[in-house]
Backbone bond lengths (Angstrom), bond angles and torsions (degrees), N, CA, C in turn:
res aa  C-N    CA-C-N  psi(-1)  N-CA   C-N-CA  omega(-1)  CA-C   N-CA-C  phi
1 M - - - 1.455 - - 1.532 110.32 -
2 K 1.357 115.71 -41.74 1.454 119.40 -179.69 1.532 111.06 -65.26
3 K 1.341 116.00 -37.70 1.459 119.70 178.81 1.520 111.08 -63.53
4 E 1.326 116.76 -41.77 1.465 120.66 178.82 1.524 111.40 -64.32
5 M 1.349 116.59 -38.98 1.463 119.81 178.37 1.522 110.80 -65.95
6 D 1.336 116.81 -38.52 1.468 120.12 177.86 1.521 110.86 -64.75
7 M 1.343 117.22 -39.41 1.466 120.71 178.67 1.528 110.30 -64.87
8 L 1.338 116.72 -40.52 1.459 120.50 179.02 1.519 110.53 -64.19
9 E 1.320 116.55 -40.81 1.462 120.23 179.56 1.524 110.60 -65.41
10 D 1.339 117.39 -39.62 1.470 121.06 178.16 1.524 111.28 -62.96
11 K 1.341 116.63 -39.95 1.465 120.24 178.86 1.518 111.07 -64.48
12 I 1.330 115.66 -39.41 1.464 119.32 -179.84 1.524 110.20 -67.20
13 I 1.331 116.61 -39.97 1.466 120.33 178.69 1.527 110.16 -64.85
14 D 1.344 117.04 -39.06 1.471 120.73 176.85 1.523 110.03 -61.93
15 L 1.361 116.07 -38.40 1.465 120.62 -179.67 1.517 110.89 -62.91
16 L 1.337 115.94 -32.90 1.454 120.54 -177.80 1.524 113.26 -98.99
17 S 1.302 117.91 8.18 1.468 121.64 -170.64 1.529 112.67 -62.96
18 K 1.338 117.11 -27.98 1.460 119.64 -178.92 1.526 112.16 -72.19
19 K 1.325 117.40 -13.79 1.455 119.44 -175.15 1.521 111.34 -124.98
20 T 1.308 117.04 35.38 1.465 119.61 -175.91 1.522 113.08 -109.26
21 K 1.330 118.88 10.88 1.456 121.14 179.80 1.522 110.13 -97.30
22 C 1.324 115.21 136.52 1.458 121.47 178.09 1.529 109.03 -69.75
23 P 1.333 119.71 129.51 1.467 121.38 -179.25 1.535 112.59 -72.14
24 V 1.315 118.04 -8.98 1.468 121.27 -179.68 1.525 111.52 -93.78
25 C 1.348 116.92 -54.52 1.467 120.26 -177.04 1.520 113.63 -102.42
26 G 1.331 117.84 -13.81 1.455 121.15 178.46 1.509 115.21 80.93
27 E 1.325 117.09 0.12 1.460 120.45 -179.55 1.527 110.26 -84.29
28 E 1.331 114.53 161.87 1.447 119.91 179.55 1.537 111.22 -65.64
29 C 1.322 115.19 141.45 1.466 120.87 179.37 1.525 110.27 -120.74
30 I 1.336 115.93 35.11 1.463 118.86 -177.01 1.533 111.12 -59.52
31 S 1.332 115.97 -40.42 1.462 118.35 -178.71 1.530 110.81 -63.31
32 W 1.338 115.96 -31.04 1.466 120.06 177.49 1.522 109.73 -64.57
33 Y 1.336 115.82 -41.24 1.467 120.43 177.81 1.518 111.08 -69.86
34 K 1.334 115.60 -41.68 1.474 118.49 -178.36 1.523 110.37 -60.66
35 K 1.324 116.37 -38.98 1.454 118.91 176.79 1.526 110.51 -62.36
36 G 1.312 114.39 -32.42 1.460 119.44 -178.08 1.515 114.69 -69.11
37 F 1.332 118.54 -17.46 1.456 120.21 179.45 1.529 111.27 -63.27
38 Y 1.315 116.26 -23.53 1.462 119.80 -173.09 1.527 112.90 -115.30
39 T 1.346 117.15 2.27 1.462 121.18 177.70 1.519 108.93 -137.10
40 N 1.336 116.51 -176.04 1.464 120.76 177.37 1.525 108.83 -78.47
41 F 1.333 117.49 85.22 1.455 119.55 -167.82 1.528 113.43 -82.01
42 W 1.356 118.14 9.48 1.458 118.37 170.56 1.537 109.58 -92.01
43 K 1.347 117.58 -1.68 1.451 120.43 176.20 1.531 109.54 -85.81
44 E 1.348 116.60 172.35 1.459 121.37 -175.80 1.528 110.66 -67.09
45 K 1.349 115.15 139.76 1.457 121.06 176.57 1.525 108.99 -144.64
46 E 1.305 116.01 168.05 1.458 120.99 179.71 1.523 110.46 -97.31
47 C 1.330 115.85 142.52 1.459 120.44 170.87 1.529 107.12 -69.71
48 P 1.329 118.74 131.22 1.477 120.59 -177.81 1.523 112.81 -68.42
49 N 1.346 116.98 -12.26 1.467 119.77 -177.47 1.529 112.36 -97.95
50 C 1.340 117.00 -58.74 1.469 120.10 -176.13 1.516 113.20 -100.49
51 K 1.349 116.96 -2.76 1.466 122.85 178.78 1.530 113.30 65.53
52 A 1.330 116.36 16.55 1.467 119.22 176.74 1.527 109.58 -71.47
53 T 1.336 115.46 144.31 1.463 119.89 178.03 1.518 108.93 -80.04
54 L 1.319 116.60 125.91 1.453 122.13 -176.62 1.527 110.46 -125.60
55 K 1.300 116.32 162.13 1.460 121.20 174.03 1.521 108.79 -153.18
56 L 1.306 115.66 163.81 1.460 121.17 176.11 1.515 109.67 -90.34
57 K 1.317 116.54 140.27 1.453 121.75 -177.55 1.518 109.70 -130.90
58 G 1.309 116.41 140.85 1.457 120.90 178.63 1.520 110.69 157.61
59 K 1.343 116.35 159.84 1.458 120.27 -179.82 1.527 112.04 -63.02
60 I 1.341 115.74 -26.16 1.465 119.36 -178.94 1.529 111.01 -63.23
61 I 1.359 117.08 -24.74 1.464 120.14 178.70 1.521 110.06 -64.47
62 W 1.327 116.83 -39.44 1.470 120.04 179.10 1.519 110.93 -70.61
63 V 1.325 116.49 -34.63 1.470 119.26 174.41 1.527 109.91 -62.18
64 N 1.320 115.23 -40.93 1.463 120.20 178.77 1.529 111.23 -61.19
65 R 1.334 116.40 -42.82 1.464 120.03 179.38 1.529 110.95 -66.86
66 L 1.335 116.85 -35.35 1.458 120.11 177.33 1.524 110.86 -64.89
67 I 1.338 116.76 -38.88 1.471 120.69 176.55 1.518 110.52 -61.94
68 D 1.337 116.69 -42.11 1.472 120.18 177.60 1.523 111.04 -60.51
69 L 1.328 116.31 -41.23 1.465 120.22 -179.66 1.525 111.08 -66.74
70 L 1.346 116.49 -43.25 1.459 120.04 178.62 1.526 111.42 -62.68
71 F 1.341 115.81 -38.81 1.464 119.04 176.56 1.521 110.79 -61.30
72 L 1.334 116.71 -44.52 1.463 120.69 -179.40 1.530 110.76 -60.13
73 I 1.338 116.27 -42.31 1.466 120.23 -179.75 1.526 110.62 -64.47
74 W 1.332 116.40 -45.75 1.462 120.15 -179.98 1.533 111.38 -65.25
75 Y 1.322 116.24 -37.61 1.469 119.66 -179.74 1.524 110.52 -64.15
76 I 1.334 115.98 -44.31 1.469 119.83 178.89 1.521 110.30 -64.46
77 F 1.346 117.29 -40.84 1.466 120.95 179.08 1.530 110.98 -61.04
78 L 1.345 116.73 -45.78 1.462 119.87 179.16 1.524 111.57 -67.39
79 F 1.327 116.55 -36.91 1.464 119.94 179.31 1.527 110.84 -62.51
80 I 1.323 115.97 -33.09 1.464 120.36 179.86 1.524 111.21 -75.97
81 N 1.337 116.53 -41.93 1.458 120.06 -170.27 1.530 114.51 -103.36
82 I 1.336 117.48 -43.12 1.469 120.92 -177.73 1.526 108.55 -135.43
83 P 1.326 118.57 76.89 1.471 121.06 -175.71 1.524 113.77 -58.68
84 Q 1.332 117.41 -26.32 1.463 120.17 -177.15 1.521 112.35 -62.90
85 L 1.343 118.19 -23.85 1.461 121.33 -176.94 1.529 113.11 -90.21
86 C 1.326 117.43 -4.23 1.464 120.45 -176.41 1.527 111.81 -62.03
87 S 1.323 117.35 -44.36 1.465 120.24 -178.95 1.526 111.27 -64.72
88 L 1.341 117.26 -36.96 1.464 120.79 178.54 1.530 110.87 -66.44
89 L 1.329 117.42 -41.72 1.460 121.52 177.47 1.524 110.80 -63.83
90 L 1.330 117.15 -40.84 1.453 121.03 -179.91 1.527 111.02 -64.30
91 L 1.331 117.04 -41.00 1.465 120.97 178.21 1.527 110.45 -63.92
92 F 1.331 117.41 -43.40 1.464 121.21 177.73 1.519 110.87 -61.71
93 Y 1.326 116.65 -41.89 1.471 121.44 -178.83 1.526 111.05 -62.75
94 I 1.336 117.19 -44.24 1.462 120.89 -179.54 1.532 110.96 -62.58
95 C 1.333 116.37 -44.78 1.475 120.19 179.82 1.520 111.00 -65.87
96 F 1.334 116.22 -42.70 1.465 120.35 -179.71 1.525 111.41 -62.83
97 K 1.353 116.21 -45.76 1.458 119.31 -176.78 1.524 111.96 -67.76
98 L 1.324 118.15 -28.90 1.459 120.57 177.80 1.529 110.56 -60.59
99 F 1.342 116.17 -49.02 1.469 120.14 179.36 1.525 111.25 -73.64
100 W 1.327 116.72 -34.75 1.461 120.96 -178.32 1.536 110.89 -63.72
101 K 1.319 116.79 -44.77 1.464 120.27 -178.28 1.527 111.78 -65.16
102 V 1.322 115.29 -42.26 1.459 119.55 -174.88 1.523 112.52 -77.68
103 L 1.334 117.39 -43.56 1.460 121.27 -172.09 1.515 114.54 -94.86
104 V 1.338 118.12 -14.73 1.470 120.15 -177.64 1.519 111.90 -121.67
105 V 1.329 117.23 -56.48 1.464 119.62 -175.81 1.528 111.17 -61.73
106 G 1.341 117.12 -45.65 1.460 120.08 -179.01 1.517 113.60 -62.38
107 P 1.337 118.90 -57.10 1.470 120.42 -176.89 1.523 114.46 -63.37
108 F 1.343 118.52 -29.75 1.464 120.95 -174.94 1.532 112.30 -103.13
109 S 1.323 116.03 29.32 1.463 120.58 175.75 1.529 107.86 -141.33
110 T 1.324 116.14 164.20 1.459 120.60 -178.75 1.529 110.08 -123.73
111 I 1.353 115.50 154.78 1.459 120.79 177.78 1.523 108.87 -87.12
112 V 1.330 116.29 127.78 1.465 120.79 179.05 1.524 108.73 -133.49
113 P 1.354 117.17 153.80 1.476 119.79 175.79 1.526 110.01 -66.03
114 Y 1.303 115.40 149.56 1.462 120.58 178.87 1.522 107.42 -127.07
115 N 1.360 115.50 98.77 1.455 120.57 -174.95 1.525 112.76 -111.88
116 S 1.318 116.61 -0.06 1.459 119.28 -177.72 1.523 110.45 -96.51
117 T 1.325 115.04 177.10 1.462 121.50 177.38 1.531 108.71 -108.80
118 P 1.329 118.16 164.45 1.475 119.87 176.61 1.523 112.62 -55.52
119 L 1.362 116.82 -33.72 1.465 119.99 178.38 1.523 110.75 -67.24
120 D 1.347 116.31 -40.38 1.468 120.06 177.12 1.527 110.53 -61.78
121 D 1.330 116.28 -42.55 1.465 119.88 178.70 1.523 110.89 -60.77
122 L 1.339 116.60 -40.27 1.463 120.33 179.71 1.528 111.11 -65.78
123 L 1.339 116.47 -43.74 1.464 120.28 179.42 1.528 110.82 -64.58
124 N 1.327 116.10 -39.32 1.471 119.14 178.08 1.520 111.28 -64.51
125 S 1.312 116.23 -36.66 1.467 119.86 178.04 1.520 110.67 -63.64
126 F 1.348 117.00 -40.48 1.464 120.31 178.21 1.529 111.15 -66.46
127 R 1.325 115.95 -37.87 1.474 119.35 178.73 1.525 110.75 -64.72
128 K 1.350 116.01 -42.74 1.465 119.30 178.42 1.525 110.93 -64.51
129 L 1.344 116.05 -37.68 1.464 120.13 178.79 1.523 110.70 -65.02
130 K 1.319 116.15 -40.84 1.457 120.59 -179.62 1.526 111.44 -66.75
131 A 1.338 116.15 -30.72 1.467 120.25 -178.10 1.524 113.24 -82.39
132 L 1.323 118.34 -6.57 1.465 121.15 -179.58 1.519 111.24 -67.50
133 D 1.344 115.78 150.68 1.462 119.47 174.57 1.530 109.86 -77.38
134 K 1.309 117.61 -179.50 1.466 122.07 -175.37 1.526 111.57 -61.54
135 K 1.340 115.71 -41.42 1.458 119.92 -179.49 1.534 111.12 -64.20
136 G 1.338 116.24 -41.39 1.464 120.20 179.68 1.519 111.99 -65.40
137 K 1.344 116.11 -40.07 1.458 119.90 179.39 1.528 111.56 -66.01
138 I 1.338 116.11 -35.52 1.466 119.87 177.35 1.528 110.06 -63.81
139 K 1.337 116.46 -41.14 1.460 120.03 178.84 1.528 110.97 -62.90
140 V 1.335 115.88 -44.54 1.464 119.86 179.70 1.529 110.39 -62.64
141 A 1.346 116.10 -43.36 1.467 120.19 179.48 1.525 111.02 -62.71
142 A 1.352 115.98 -38.21 1.465 120.07 179.79 1.531 111.12 -65.59
143 V 1.344 115.66 -41.27 1.470 119.64 179.42 1.527 110.73 -65.19
144 I 1.334 116.15 -45.05 1.470 119.72 179.44 1.518 110.83 -62.33
145 T 1.339 116.68 -42.64 1.471 120.83 178.66 1.523 110.93 -61.66
146 A 1.338 116.26 -41.16 1.474 120.32 179.47 1.522 110.79 -62.29
147 F 1.341 116.57 -43.47 1.467 119.95 178.79 1.527 111.39 -63.37
148 V 1.342 115.87 -41.79 1.468 119.70 179.50 1.525 110.35 -62.58
149 L 1.335 116.52 -43.75 1.461 120.25 179.48 1.524 111.79 -63.60
150 V 1.339 115.22 -38.77 1.469 118.87 178.84 1.523 110.93 -62.13
151 F 1.335 116.30 -47.56 1.461 119.05 -178.19 1.529 112.26 -69.71
152 V 1.337 116.89 -33.16 1.464 119.37 174.44 1.526 109.75 -64.91
153 G 1.347 115.88 -42.33 1.460 119.98 177.75 1.516 112.31 -61.08
154 I 1.353 115.92 -41.26 1.463 119.87 177.64 1.532 110.31 -62.53
155 G 1.330 115.96 -40.95 1.461 119.73 178.22 1.516 112.47 -62.76
156 V 1.336 115.84 -40.87 1.467 120.17 177.77 1.527 110.77 -63.68
157 C 1.339 116.68 -42.03 1.472 120.78 179.19 1.528 111.53 -63.20
158 I 1.343 115.87 -42.75 1.466 119.27 179.18 1.525 110.79 -63.33
159 N 1.343 116.09 -42.00 1.461 119.99 179.16 1.528 111.15 -65.05
160 H 1.344 115.83 -39.34 1.469 120.04 178.86 1.528 110.76 -64.84
161 R 1.320 116.22 -42.27 1.468 120.53 178.17 1.524 110.79 -61.28
162 K 1.338 115.71 -42.72 1.470 119.61 -179.68 1.522 110.74 -64.34
163 N 1.322 116.82 -39.51 1.466 120.41 178.76 1.526 111.47 -63.11
164 I 1.349 116.45 -40.81 1.469 120.14 178.15 1.529 110.03 -64.02
165 E 1.325 117.22 -44.47 1.463 120.51 179.97 1.531 110.76 -59.83
166 N 1.335 116.35 -44.84 1.468 119.72 179.95 1.521 111.49 -64.74
167 T 1.339 115.99 -40.53 1.465 119.93 -179.81 1.520 111.45 -63.64
168 L 1.334 117.23 -47.95 1.467 121.02 -178.78 1.535 111.50 -67.41
169 T 1.332 116.44 -34.34 1.467 119.55 176.76 1.524 110.30 -63.51
170 D 1.319 115.86 -47.10 1.469 119.98 -179.78 1.521 111.31 -64.70
171 L 1.335 116.98 -42.25 1.471 120.33 -179.99 1.529 111.12 -63.54
172 T 1.326 115.99 -45.02 1.470 119.95 179.67 1.527 110.68 -59.85
173 Y 1.315 115.56 -47.20 1.470 119.60 179.60 1.524 111.12 -60.28
174 D 1.338 117.57 -45.72 1.467 121.36 -177.17 1.530 111.77 -65.74
175 I 1.345 116.69 -42.07 1.470 119.49 -178.51 1.521 110.97 -66.90
176 V 1.334 116.43 -44.56 1.468 119.85 179.75 1.522 110.39 -63.29
177 Q 1.328 115.89 -44.93 1.466 119.55 -179.22 1.527 111.03 -63.79
178 E 1.321 116.05 -40.14 1.469 119.69 178.64 1.523 111.25 -65.86
179 S 1.348 116.67 -40.80 1.458 120.22 179.15 1.525 111.19 -60.54
180 C 1.347 115.97 -40.44 1.469 119.33 178.15 1.531 111.10 -69.41
181 D 1.340 116.51 -40.46 1.464 120.00 179.95 1.526 111.06 -63.54
182 N 1.349 115.59 -38.38 1.466 120.31 -179.95 1.527 112.56 -89.86
183 Y 1.320 115.87 -0.35 1.471 122.75 -177.41 1.533 111.40 54.12
184 G 1.353 114.15 43.46 1.455 121.02 175.75 1.515 115.56 77.83
185 D 1.338 118.10 11.10 1.474 121.10 -179.52 1.530 109.25 -77.95
186 Y 1.322 115.80 101.28 1.473 122.26 -174.37 1.522 112.33 -64.60
187 S 1.314 117.29 -28.89 1.466 120.86 -177.69 1.528 112.13 -65.65
188 K 1.326 117.52 -20.32 1.464 121.27 -179.54 1.526 112.51 -95.35
189 S 1.312 117.23 -0.42 1.464 120.41 -175.46 1.528 111.75 -80.80
190 K 1.314 115.53 143.57 1.471 121.56 174.80 1.532 110.97 -98.91
191 Y 1.351 116.06 7.28 1.463 120.37 -178.80 1.531 111.50 -114.91
192 Q 1.316 117.60 28.59 1.462 120.85 -176.81 1.531 112.91 -66.05
193 D 1.322 116.85 -20.04 1.465 119.74 -179.07 1.532 112.61 -81.46
194 I 1.348 117.33 -12.38 1.471 118.06 -177.14 1.524 112.87 -124.18
195 V 1.325 119.19 -4.63 1.466 120.67 179.55 1.524 108.81 -141.33
196 S 1.335 116.57 139.84 1.463 121.22 -179.33 1.526 110.99 -77.62
197 E 1.322 115.51 164.41 1.460 120.56 -177.02 1.524 111.91 -64.92
198 Q 1.343 116.96 -43.80 1.466 119.70 -177.37 1.533 111.79 -64.77
199 I 1.335 116.13 -43.19 1.461 119.53 178.41 1.526 110.39 -64.93
200 Y 1.320 115.96 -39.28 1.463 120.28 179.30 1.529 110.90 -60.52
201 K 1.323 116.71 -43.34 1.467 120.56 178.38 1.528 111.17 -65.61
202 N 1.334 116.52 -39.27 1.468 119.90 179.86 1.530 112.72 -66.44
203 M 1.326 116.38 -24.12 1.461 120.24 179.61 1.524 112.67 -72.43
204 N 1.301 117.50 -12.40 1.462 121.52 178.76 1.531 109.29 -77.29
205 Y 1.313 117.04 91.76 1.469 120.14 -175.97 1.536 112.50 -76.91
206 L 1.337 117.34 -0.66 1.468 120.63 176.00 1.528 112.30 -91.80
207 Y 1.339 115.75 0.72 1.469 119.18 -174.20 1.535 111.72 -60.83
208 V 1.321 114.55 133.51 1.463 122.10 174.77 1.525 108.06 -127.85
209 E 1.315 115.77 131.74 1.462 120.02 -179.47 1.538 110.53 -58.84
210 N 1.327 114.92 139.77 1.475 123.03 -179.89 1.528 112.76 69.83
211 C 1.335 116.79 14.57 1.471 120.69 174.92 1.522 107.89 -119.93
212 T 1.311 117.95 117.60 1.465 121.90 -175.10 1.518 113.28 -106.19
213 D 1.316 118.23 -1.70 1.463 121.21 -176.12 1.529 109.30 -138.06
214 K 1.323 115.63 130.17 1.461 120.12 -179.44 1.525 111.52 -62.97
215 N 1.332 116.89 -26.66 1.466 120.28 -179.83 1.525 112.58 -64.34
216 N 1.334 115.63 -16.02 1.466 119.27 178.54 1.533 112.12 -84.75
217 L 1.320 115.53 0.00 1.460 120.05 -179.63 1.526 110.72 -103.65
218 E 1.297 115.34 141.17 1.457 121.40 172.69 1.530 107.21 -106.56
219 I 1.320 116.21 102.19 1.465 121.99 -173.16 1.524 109.58 -93.86
220 F 1.327 116.74 119.92 1.454 122.38 179.58 1.529 111.27 -90.70
221 E 1.321 115.18 -38.33 1.470 119.53 -177.83 1.523 109.41 -157.03
222 S 1.313 115.92 136.95 1.470 121.72 178.49 1.522 107.82 -153.91
223 K 1.342 115.93 114.79 1.465 118.57 -175.82 1.531 111.21 -156.04
224 F 1.326 115.20 154.72 1.455 122.23 172.05 1.529 107.84 -81.40
225 T 1.305 116.68 133.60 1.464 120.59 176.90 1.527 112.16 -101.64
226 S 1.328 116.94 -24.38 1.471 120.51 175.90 1.522 109.43 -163.66
227 I 1.335 115.12 152.85 1.467 120.38 175.45 1.528 107.25 -152.88
228 E 1.326 116.21 119.94 1.462 121.68 -173.32 1.533 110.84 -131.28
229 P 1.317 117.67 117.96 1.471 120.96 176.38 1.521 111.12 -85.43
230 Q 1.319 116.84 153.79 1.464 121.93 176.78 1.520 108.90 -145.55
231 I 1.329 116.80 119.44 1.461 121.90 177.23 1.530 108.57 -82.63
232 L 1.322 116.38 119.35 1.464 120.86 -178.15 1.517 112.20 -90.44
233 S 1.321 117.35 -35.38 1.459 122.90 178.45 1.523 107.78 -161.19
234 L 1.324 116.65 -172.12 1.461 119.70 179.48 1.526 112.24 -66.11
235 K 1.335 116.90 -23.46 1.461 120.78 -174.39 1.525 113.96 -119.01
236 S 1.301 118.60 1.93 1.462 119.80 -177.37 1.522 110.99 -141.52
237 A 1.320 114.70 151.09 1.464 121.33 179.71 1.520 108.31 -159.26
238 E 1.309 115.81 169.40 1.452 120.95 175.34 1.520 109.63 -144.85
239 V 1.320 115.21 151.66 1.458 121.22 177.52 1.525 107.84 -124.55
240 N 1.325 116.25 119.60 1.459 122.02 178.09 1.528 108.56 -100.91
241 Y 1.314 115.49 129.50 1.457 117.74 179.21 1.526 110.35 -141.36
242 S 1.317 114.29 156.50 1.462 121.79 178.10 1.519 108.89 -129.34
243 C 1.323 115.54 151.56 1.454 119.97 178.45 1.529 109.75 -145.12
244 Y 1.308 114.31 160.17 1.464 120.51 179.23 1.526 108.44 -125.39
245 V 1.356 116.61 132.51 1.462 120.89 -177.98 1.530 110.10 -133.24
246 R 1.342 113.94 145.76 1.469 121.82 171.31 1.522 107.26 -138.30
247 Y 1.317 117.25 116.42 1.458 120.23 -178.77 1.531 109.75 -159.82
248 Q 1.339 115.47 172.19 1.461 120.96 177.18 1.523 108.51 -157.44
249 L 1.301 115.51 161.03 1.468 120.19 172.53 1.518 108.67 -68.07
250 N 1.311 116.53 142.19 1.459 120.92 -179.58 1.527 111.34 -53.49
251 N 1.328 114.18 128.85 1.476 121.23 174.79 1.524 113.58 63.54
252 E 1.328 117.77 19.86 1.467 120.23 177.05 1.530 108.42 -128.72
253 K 1.319 115.65 90.44 1.469 120.18 -176.51 1.518 112.43 -65.36
254 D 1.325 117.09 -25.00 1.467 119.96 179.83 1.523 111.97 -70.44
255 S 1.319 117.61 -14.76 1.472 120.74 -177.41 1.531 112.16 -95.93
256 Y 1.331 118.52 12.52 1.470 122.49 -177.92 1.532 110.17 -61.35
257 I 1.338 115.30 132.05 1.467 121.56 -178.82 1.525 108.75 -128.47
258 A 1.335 116.25 132.99 1.469 122.70 173.89 1.525 107.54 -144.65
259 K 1.330 117.04 116.48 1.462 118.66 -176.06 1.527 111.70 -161.12
260 D 1.330 113.77 157.80 1.467 122.25 172.04 1.521 108.00 -95.59
261 L 1.320 116.11 135.88 1.463 121.67 -177.74 1.518 109.71 -124.78
262 S 1.334 116.21 144.90 1.460 121.44 178.85 1.523 109.84 -129.84
263 Y 1.335 116.28 137.91 1.458 121.12 -177.05 1.525 110.27 -140.12
264 T 1.330 114.27 159.19 1.465 121.73 175.20 1.522 108.87 -131.42
265 V 1.322 116.17 125.65 1.465 122.18 177.45 1.522 108.23 -107.18
266 Q 1.324 116.77 121.00 1.464 121.95 177.81 1.526 109.80 -91.66
267 W 1.321 115.57 134.75 1.465 121.76 -179.11 1.524 110.48 -120.43
268 K 1.324 116.96 143.86 1.458 123.59 175.10 1.523 109.25 -131.54
269 S 1.320 115.53 142.44 1.460 120.94 177.71 1.526 109.07 -101.89
270 D 1.346 117.70 131.13 1.458 120.61 -179.63 1.525 110.74 -87.32
271 D 1.320 116.63 -173.25 1.465 121.35 -177.30 1.520 112.84 -65.11
272 N 1.318 116.70 -20.44 1.467 121.00 178.79 1.525 112.11 -95.83
273 N 1.357 115.75 13.19 1.468 122.51 179.90 1.528 112.68 61.26
274 V 1.334 115.95 30.85 1.456 121.51 175.13 1.527 107.76 -98.37
275 W 1.320 116.76 124.39 1.461 121.07 -178.97 1.520 109.92 -85.00
276 R 1.348 116.14 130.70 1.452 122.61 179.98 1.532 109.71 -130.83
277 V 1.320 115.39 149.73 1.466 120.76 177.31 1.523 109.06 -72.32
278 S 1.336 116.69 122.84 1.468 120.83 -178.11 1.524 112.69 -103.77
279 D 1.345 117.37 -25.28 1.461 119.50 -178.41 1.533 109.03 -160.70
280 F 1.317 114.31 163.21 1.467 120.02 -178.34 1.520 108.03 -147.83
281 D 1.327 115.70 135.42 1.461 119.01 -177.93 1.523 108.84 -144.90
282 G 1.333 116.10 147.52 1.454 119.28 178.17 1.517 112.01 157.85
283 D 1.323 115.99 -158.73 1.470 122.89 -177.66 1.528 109.76 -80.39
284 L 1.324 116.01 94.84 1.454 119.57 -179.86 1.522 110.87 -96.51
């Protein structure tokens, strides 16, 4: 396996052999390129011979930066809507960029000296922008506007996601608390339009077999220990929560109960964007 990797590396170096000379001292900079296989080798680096600061230059560098930006936008979009796919996208991006840097960025760029500072580069960019004709300035303005709209849109999506999480968290807490207060009596619920009777009864974590009235219970402690919402897609979500209870039937010490309970409430959004409880699972 190591021999095959060495052969592949030699082929890649041969592919880049025409562009491995330092423009300052004229010596080979193969080691500079080899280091670049494992880092962002379009950034500034030193020539191993004359120590001159060098960088790669070419239009392909801007294409590379655009790809990075598009990846960031897609990653944020998936993180908001389908978090499960984020790791798959990241793996694809890493594999793609490995081949992209070696087979595209390297061959289609040139090594040039880099003697300026980041501030000089910024000032030069402003000078070039100022020297553009009307058509060029319109293009630049359009690109900047597009980027601003994209980031504003991402911000709106993040805020919308947060609002949904807060809403479902509050609803889950209120329904569970009401079910316990009513001891699973569905007729007293104000959430009959979003939760079924059976699920509502199951949410009563104080339920004791052969006990039909909450007044027959002596409750020592009852509290939520955690509640975490998770958006699964644009139309589905779930809320995981845990609670701790200590109680017993009145005057029956043998019925003492103390335990940690964990539950999951599944939510679905209908065509009218109304969220309803679709399923319930946990310690029944």
